[in-house]
ZAPALO-136529 format. One line per field, with one value per residue: x, y, z of N, C-alpha, C, O in turn; residue in one letter. Coordinates in steps of 0.02 Angstrom, whole numbers, plus 50000, padded with zeros to 5 digits. Example, Ala and Ser with C-alpha at 12.3 -4.5 7.8 and 13.67 -1.06 7.14 Angstrom:
n_x: [50660, 50642]
n_y: [49716, 49888]
n_z: [50390, 50354]
ca_x: [50615, 50684]
ca_y: [49775, 49947]
ca_z: [50390, 50357]
c_x: [50660, 50645]
c_y: [49835, 50002]
c_z: [50390, 50394]
o_x: [50712, 50670]
o_y: [49834, 50057]
o_z: [50423, 50402]
res: [A, S]
//
This chain:
n_x: [52952, 52967, 53089, 53020, 52940, 53032, 53114, 53023, 53003, 53133, 53135, 53021, 53084, 53200, 53130, 53062, 53164, 53234, 53150, 53139, 53263, 53254, 53172, 53228, 53345, 53283, 53318, 53317, 53288, 53349, 53463, 53625, 53803, 53901, 54044, 54069, 53989, 53910, 53784, 53671, 53529, 53415, 53418, 53320, 53202, 53049, 53007, 52932, 52838, 52852, 52716, 52649, 52653, 52738, 52864, 52881, 52911, 53023, 53119, 53127, 53106, 52937, 52867, 52983, 53085, 53059, 53126, 53074, 53116, 53156, 53039, 52954, 53042, 53021, 52885, 52875, 52956, 52872, 52779, 52738, 52713, 52721, 52718, 52791, 52783, 52783, 52656, 52528, 52544, 52468, 52417, 52335, 52353, 52335, 52297, 52406, 52344, 52380, 52387, 52459, 52580, 52685, 52690, 52713, 52813, 52908, 52900, 52963, 53075, 53125, 53101, 53185, 53351, 53369, 53256, 53129, 53035, 52854, 52703, 52593, 52491, 52456, 52297, 52289, 52372, 52325, 52202, 52234, 52333, 52288, 52269, 52383, 52486, 52440, 52431, 52592, 52642, 52589, 52591, 52610, 52503, 52354, 52180, 52048, 51947, 51781, 51651, 51508, 51348, 51208, 51040, 50908, 50757, 50637, 50498, 50434, 50393, 50316]
n_y: [49322, 49472, 49473, 49413, 49516, 49622, 49565, 49560, 49709, 49759, 49683, 49739, 49876, 49863, 49808, 49933, 50014, 49961, 49965, 50102, 50125, 50055, 50134, 50257, 50224, 50205, 50255, 50336, 50228, 50263, 50326, 50374, 50378, 50513, 50596, 50726, 50768, 50699, 50622, 50606, 50644, 50738, 50762, 50810, 50793, 50711, 50537, 50401, 50264, 50158, 50149, 50001, 50068, 50180, 50123, 50031, 50139, 50198, 50088, 50018, 49907, 49863, 49943, 49986, 50127, 50296, 50457, 50624, 50698, 50614, 50540, 50644, 50648, 50524, 50536, 50615, 50570, 50477, 50552, 50504, 50410, 50236, 50125, 50036, 49991, 50060, 50175, 50279, 50417, 50508, 50639, 50633, 50562, 50394, 50281, 50134, 49972, 49849, 49721, 49722, 49736, 49644, 49598, 49716, 49764, 49649, 49681, 49802, 49769, 49701, 49775, 49913, 49942, 50016, 50020, 50097, 50062, 50113, 50197, 50217, 50258, 50325, 50363, 50347, 50233, 50148, 50105, 50021, 49915, 49815, 49728, 49718, 49650, 49547, 49494, 49483, 49457, 49322, 49242, 49311, 49388, 49444, 49435, 49552, 49565, 49498, 49613, 49623, 49621, 49727, 49738, 49837, 49842, 49952, 49968, 49876, 49930, 50033]
n_z: [50991, 50988, 50900, 50784, 50759, 50742, 50627, 50526, 50521, 50465, 50359, 50295, 50287, 50213, 50078, 50038, 50017, 49921, 49796, 49787, 49739, 49641, 49553, 49553, 49455, 49340, 49165, 49010, 48854, 48746, 48783, 48750, 48750, 48707, 48625, 48669, 48762, 48920, 48894, 48760, 48837, 48912, 49115, 49174, 49103, 49097, 49112, 49013, 48973, 48849, 48712, 48599, 48471, 48495, 48525, 48397, 48296, 48364, 48377, 48491, 48630, 48678, 48817, 48860, 48937, 48888, 48864, 48859, 48751, 48651, 48640, 48572, 48458, 48404, 48371, 48271, 48180, 48144, 48061, 47917, 47765, 47781, 47721, 47592, 47473, 47299, 47272, 47222, 47323, 47448, 47547, 47651, 47816, 47880, 48032, 48027, 48026, 48165, 48133, 48013, 48026, 48019, 47889, 47816, 47864, 47816, 47665, 47669, 47697, 47594, 47491, 47502, 47580, 47690, 47765, 47872, 48014, 48037, 48083, 48031, 47866, 47710, 47638, 47502, 47486, 47578, 47529, 47421, 47494, 47566, 47447, 47397, 47494, 47510, 47404, 47380, 47507, 47574, 47670, 47781, 47792, 47866, 47875, 47881, 48042, 48046, 48043, 48157, 48108, 48166, 48152, 48180, 48201, 48182, 48121, 48216, 48328, 48305]
ca_x: [52903, 52997, 53115, 52985, 52917, 53103, 53132, 52967, 53010, 53192, 53122, 52988, 53128, 53236, 53090, 53045, 53225, 53258, 53109, 53161, 53327, 53248, 53127, 53270, 53381, 53259, 53348, 53293, 53315, 53385, 53526, 53687, 53864, 53936, 54117, 54058, 53960, 53898, 53743, 53628, 53474, 53408, 53401, 53252, 53140, 53016, 52995, 52859, 52842, 52839, 52680, 52664, 52673, 52806, 52918, 52893, 52958, 53089, 53155, 53149, 53045, 52880, 52874, 53033, 53061, 53085, 53129, 53011, 53136, 53155, 52962, 52941, 53064, 52993, 52812, 52899, 52981, 52807, 52724, 52747, 52693, 52759, 52706, 52858, 52769, 52786, 52577, 52512, 52538, 52413, 52459, 52328, 52382, 52279, 52351, 52409, 52334, 52430, 52382, 52492, 52648, 52736, 52695, 52738, 52897, 52941, 52893, 52996, 53153, 53119, 53105, 53247, 53393, 53366, 53174, 53112, 52958, 52813, 52635, 52544, 52505, 52418, 52238, 52293, 52415, 52271, 52148, 52291, 52362, 52274, 52274, 52469, 52509, 52374, 52479, 52657, 52677, 52522, 52595, 52598, 52424, 52291, 52124, 52019, 51881, 51724, 51594, 51446, 51300, 51150, 50988, 50852, 50676, 50602, 50436, 50390, 50385, 50262]
ca_y: [49369, 49530, 49456, 49421, 49588, 49651, 49533, 49594, 49785, 49754, 49655, 49804, 49938, 49834, 49825, 50000, 50043, 49930, 49984, 50176, 50113, 50029, 50186, 50312, 50218, 50213, 50295, 50326, 50167, 50288, 50362, 50352, 50416, 50548, 50618, 50788, 50763, 50624, 50579, 50674, 50659, 50795, 50729, 50842, 50767, 50650, 50473, 50383, 50203, 50164, 50087, 49981, 50111, 50206, 50082, 50023, 50194, 50213, 50023, 49997, 49835, 49876, 49944, 50023, 50191, 50345, 50539, 50665, 50712, 50548, 50527, 50692, 50614, 50470, 50549, 50664, 50541, 50435, 50585, 50488, 50339, 50176, 50080, 50028, 49979, 50114, 50195, 50341, 50427, 50552, 50690, 50627, 50471, 50359, 50221, 50071, 49921, 49819, 49669, 49734, 49761, 49595, 49604, 49792, 49747, 49613, 49704, 49866, 49750, 49666, 49839, 49944, 49907, 50065, 50042, 50110, 50042, 50160, 50167, 50268, 50242, 50366, 50341, 50293, 50156, 50106, 50073, 49961, 49897, 49729, 49676, 49707, 49632, 49491, 49463, 49488, 49422, 49284, 49198, 49357, 49450, 49424, 49470, 49583, 49529, 49525, 49656, 49594, 49674, 49733, 49774, 49860, 49836, 50022, 49969, 49831, 49987, 50072]
ca_z: [50966, 50966, 50861, 50730, 50725, 50724, 50568, 50493, 50506, 50423, 50288, 50245, 50251, 50147, 50025, 50027, 50012, 49862, 49767, 49782, 49707, 49562, 49520, 49536, 49420, 49266, 49114, 48933, 48823, 48676, 48804, 48720, 48770, 48655, 48645, 48703, 48844, 48952, 48867, 48747, 48858, 48981, 49155, 49202, 49061, 49132, 49075, 48979, 48951, 48758, 48700, 48539, 48416, 48497, 48527, 48340, 48276, 48398, 48385, 48553, 48648, 48717, 48900, 48882, 48961, 48838, 48896, 48821, 48692, 48610, 48622, 48529, 48405, 48377, 48359, 48240, 48106, 48116, 48027, 47855, 47752, 47805, 47659, 47563, 47396, 47267, 47234, 47223, 47377, 47472, 47599, 47734, 47833, 47944, 48049, 48001, 48090, 48188, 48105, 47946, 48050, 48000, 47824, 47806, 47877, 47760, 47616, 47670, 47699, 47531, 47433, 47518, 47636, 47749, 47790, 47948, 48011, 48060, 48114, 47984, 47790, 47664, 47614, 47444, 47510, 47611, 47455, 47380, 47535, 47577, 47411, 47375, 47539, 47511, 47330, 47379, 47567, 47574, 47722, 47836, 47785, 47910, 47853, 47935, 48082, 48014, 48099, 48172, 48094, 48200, 48118, 48200, 48167, 48202, 48111, 48247, 48367, 48269]
c_x: [52923, 53038, 53095, 52970, 52982, 53113, 53086, 52984, 53079, 53172, 53058, 53040, 53176, 53191, 53092, 53103, 53247, 53215, 53108, 53214, 53310, 53218, 53180, 53326, 53358, 53282, 53306, 53344, 53358, 53444, 53592, 53750, 53894, 54001, 54121, 54023, 53937, 53857, 53694, 53557, 53467, 53378, 53333, 53197, 53116, 53005, 52939, 52882, 52809, 52764, 52692, 52689, 52739, 52860, 52934, 52933, 53008, 53136, 53182, 53089, 52993, 52884, 52934, 53034, 53095, 53089, 53076, 53043, 53140, 53085, 52944, 52959, 53035, 52927, 52826, 52928, 52926, 52777, 52734, 52722, 52729, 52761, 52764, 52844, 52753, 52702, 52590, 52501, 52485, 52435, 52400, 52334, 52342, 52325, 52346, 52385, 52382, 52435, 52440, 52570, 52706, 52743, 52714, 52819, 52933, 52949, 52954, 53085, 53171, 53146, 53174, 53276, 53394, 53293, 53179, 53043, 52924, 52745, 52577, 52550, 52439, 52347, 52250, 52327, 52366, 52210, 52179, 52322, 52356, 52269, 52348, 52495, 52476, 52425, 52549, 52695, 52604, 52525, 52594, 52529, 52385, 52227, 52089, 51966, 51820, 51690, 51531, 51398, 51231, 51093, 50937, 50795, 50645, 50512, 50399, 50373, 50333, 50197]
c_y: [49430, 49517, 49439, 49481, 49622, 49619, 49565, 49666, 49782, 49747, 49702, 49856, 49910, 49841, 49904, 50025, 50015, 49951, 50063, 50189, 50113, 50097, 50245, 50285, 50201, 50265, 50281, 50265, 50193, 50321, 50347, 50420, 50451, 50574, 50687, 50799, 50688, 50585, 50629, 50670, 50709, 50754, 50750, 50819, 50711, 50584, 50434, 50298, 50190, 50120, 50053, 50023, 50155, 50174, 50045, 50057, 50206, 50166, 50017, 49935, 49878, 49892, 49976, 50093, 50250, 50413, 50558, 50694, 50673, 50530, 50578, 50671, 50566, 50490, 50586, 50631, 50489, 50493, 50561, 50424, 50281, 50136, 50085, 50019, 50034, 50138, 50264, 50378, 50493, 50580, 50668, 50558, 50461, 50309, 50154, 50020, 49876, 49743, 49656, 49747, 49724, 49598, 49668, 49791, 49712, 49638, 49770, 49826, 49721, 49731, 49894, 49922, 49944, 50077, 50064, 50098, 50105, 50136, 50197, 50251, 50297, 50326, 50300, 50233, 50097, 50070, 50020, 49917, 49814, 49686, 49665, 49675, 49546, 49453, 49441, 49447, 49384, 49252, 49248, 49400, 49407, 49474, 49508, 49552, 49558, 49554, 49627, 49659, 49676, 49769, 49775, 49875, 49882, 49998, 49925, 49878, 50017, 50048]
c_z: [50949, 50907, 50792, 50701, 50705, 50652, 50499, 50466, 50473, 50360, 50247, 50230, 50199, 50077, 49982, 49984, 49917, 49800, 49735, 49733, 49639, 49522, 49511, 49481, 49344, 49222, 49041, 48883, 48755, 48701, 48763, 48743, 48707, 48670, 48686, 48750, 48848, 48914, 48838, 48764, 48923, 49041, 49188, 49171, 49103, 49091, 49058, 48965, 48875, 48753, 48635, 48494, 48421, 48489, 48450, 48292, 48309, 48379, 48438, 48574, 48680, 48781, 48908, 48907, 48900, 48887, 48831, 48755, 48640, 48603, 48565, 48464, 48373, 48339, 48281, 48165, 48095, 48062, 47945, 47843, 47759, 47757, 47612, 47494, 47380, 47242, 47241, 47290, 47401, 47531, 47667, 47756, 47901, 47977, 48038, 48050, 48099, 48157, 48033, 47964, 48010, 47929, 47793, 47815, 47828, 47701, 47600, 47666, 47631, 47480, 47435, 47576, 47694, 47768, 47858, 47964, 48041, 48070, 48081, 47904, 47763, 47648, 47543, 47445, 47537, 47577, 47450, 47442, 47543, 47523, 47383, 47431, 47550, 47471, 47370, 47453, 47591, 47657, 47782, 47846, 47834, 47893, 47906, 47961, 48049, 48077, 48108, 48143, 48143, 48176, 48179, 48165, 48200, 48189, 48168, 48317, 48373, 48281]
o_x: [52902, 53023, 53134, 52979, 52985, 53123, 53106, 52981, 53075, 53182, 53049, 53046, 53186, 53211, 53111, 53096, 53268, 53248, 53086, 53219, 53331, 53239, 53174, 53359, 53397, 53268, 53275, 53405, 53391, 53482, 53598, 53743, 53909, 54018, 54165, 54031, 53940, 53872, 53675, 53517, 53505, 53328, 53299, 53143, 53151, 52993, 52892, 52939, 52755, 52756, 52744, 52748, 52781, 52903, 52992, 52975, 53051, 53193, 53243, 53039, 53010, 52910, 52943, 52981, 53150, 53059, 53051, 53006, 53128, 53072, 52921, 52919, 53026, 52914, 52783, 52923, 52928, 52747, 52738, 52710, 52784, 52815, 52782, 52887, 52719, 52686, 52640, 52446, 52464, 52472, 52414, 52322, 52326, 52382, 52295, 52402, 52423, 52488, 52458, 52613, 52754, 52800, 52734, 52867, 52983, 53003, 52980, 53137, 53230, 53196, 53206, 53246, 53414, 53272, 53226, 52997, 52960, 52727, 52521, 52604, 52386, 52346, 52229, 52312, 52363, 52180, 52155, 52342, 52396, 52265, 52367, 52553, 52491, 52455, 52557, 52749, 52565, 52477, 52576, 52510, 52387, 52226, 52099, 51932, 51809, 51693, 51502, 51405, 51204, 51094, 50927, 50785, 50621, 50469, 50339, 50335, 50303, 50149]
o_y: [49451, 49552, 49446, 49499, 49650, 49665, 49585, 49682, 49831, 49786, 49702, 49879, 49939, 49873, 49923, 50052, 50049, 49956, 50081, 50239, 50147, 50111, 50280, 50332, 50188, 50322, 50231, 50259, 50156, 50346, 50287, 50480, 50417, 50574, 50700, 50851, 50640, 50528, 50679, 50687, 50715, 50719, 50713, 50821, 50672, 50591, 50437, 50281, 50209, 50067, 50070, 50016, 50166, 50192, 50030, 50031, 50234, 50185, 50011, 49923, 49930, 49846, 49999, 50124, 50242, 50417, 50527, 50713, 50695, 50499, 50555, 50670, 50569, 50466, 50580, 50658, 50456, 50467, 50609, 50384, 50287, 50106, 50141, 50036, 50069, 50114, 50296, 50370, 50526, 50546, 50683, 50508, 50497, 50296, 50120, 50023, 49861, 49712, 49602, 49765, 49749, 49602, 49665, 49812, 49735, 49625, 49784, 49850, 49719, 49733, 49913, 49889, 49919, 50132, 50050, 50122, 50148, 50077, 50200, 50233, 50305, 50264, 50244, 50186, 50036, 50020, 49967, 49865, 49768, 49625, 49614, 49664, 49502, 49402, 49383, 49419, 49417, 49241, 49224, 49433, 49345, 49536, 49499, 49515, 49615, 49535, 49606, 49719, 49622, 49830, 49728, 49910, 49863, 50006, 49933, 49851, 50031, 50075]
o_z: [50895, 50858, 50744, 50644, 50650, 50612, 50444, 50407, 50435, 50314, 50186, 50173, 50146, 50028, 49927, 49928, 49870, 49748, 49680, 49697, 49593, 49466, 49461, 49459, 49298, 49238, 49024, 48877, 48719, 48659, 48746, 48751, 48658, 48729, 48727, 48781, 48810, 48897, 48868, 48720, 48971, 49034, 49223, 49200, 49136, 49031, 49098, 48949, 48852, 48784, 48607, 48477, 48377, 48449, 48439, 48256, 48274, 48365, 48447, 48541, 48708, 48813, 48965, 48898, 48874, 48940, 48783, 48709, 48583, 48551, 48513, 48417, 48312, 48284, 48238, 48110, 48043, 48015, 47907, 47888, 47731, 47750, 47593, 47453, 47417, 47188, 47258, 47315, 47353, 47567, 47725, 47722, 47949, 47956, 48038, 48109, 48056, 48160, 48009, 47924, 47981, 47905, 47735, 47781, 47801, 47674, 47547, 47641, 47613, 47444, 47386, 47619, 47747, 47784, 47895, 47930, 48067, 48067, 48105, 47879, 47794, 47645, 47528, 47408, 47528, 47595, 47472, 47415, 47532, 47529, 47354, 47414, 47590, 47487, 47387, 47456, 47625, 47694, 47836, 47894, 47837, 47897, 47966, 47926, 48030, 48135, 48058, 48151, 48156, 48177, 48217, 48115, 48254, 48232, 48173, 48358, 48425, 48255]
res: [M, K, L, L, A, G, L, L, A, L, T, A, I, H, L, S, C, S, V, R, E, F, H, D, T, K, K, C, E, K, R, Q, K, T, R, A, A, Q, S, N, C, D, N, N, N, P, L, F, K, A, D, R, R, T, A, R, V, A, G, I, E, E, G, S, M, L, C, L, K, H, K, N, E, A, K, K, T, D, N, R, C, S, F, P, V, A, T, Q, H, T, S, T, L, V, L, L, P, E, R, H, Y, E, A, V, D, R, L, G, R, E, Q, T, C, N, Y, K, P, G, T, K, W, C, T, G, C, R, K, N, G, E, R, I, S, Q, E, K, V, P, E, L, Y, I, P, P, T, K, R, K, V, I, V, Y, F, Y, F, L, L, M]
//
């Protein structure tokens, strides 16, 4: 009985130590070694899990860790229209729907060799983007979901 309790205690200690080691070894996914310094990330910066939009802009997998410096860099580089087809661009940016990511990436790779994916597009491209991606990349185009229309009958209450 004491042997079993001892084994359980040892197992609990081992698991808690291994979990601590795992959390201490997290590093920024964009961390690189350079000639001048050991890395270009500051060890004091907090780490954040990259959501789908941040991972897309940073060029890493979703759920990877990013330091504050690289997260801010990704947000700053995403402040542009990422629709690759030449249209009349406007200054107002809105979020690109996730259903357009694959179609926009294909259009971008066909248009330019140095295309960088993003998560925003301008209102001018938003107006024509549905039609352009449906015409040029029909196999990757996903139509918008239909909204449910709710009709209220106020006159019945009166």
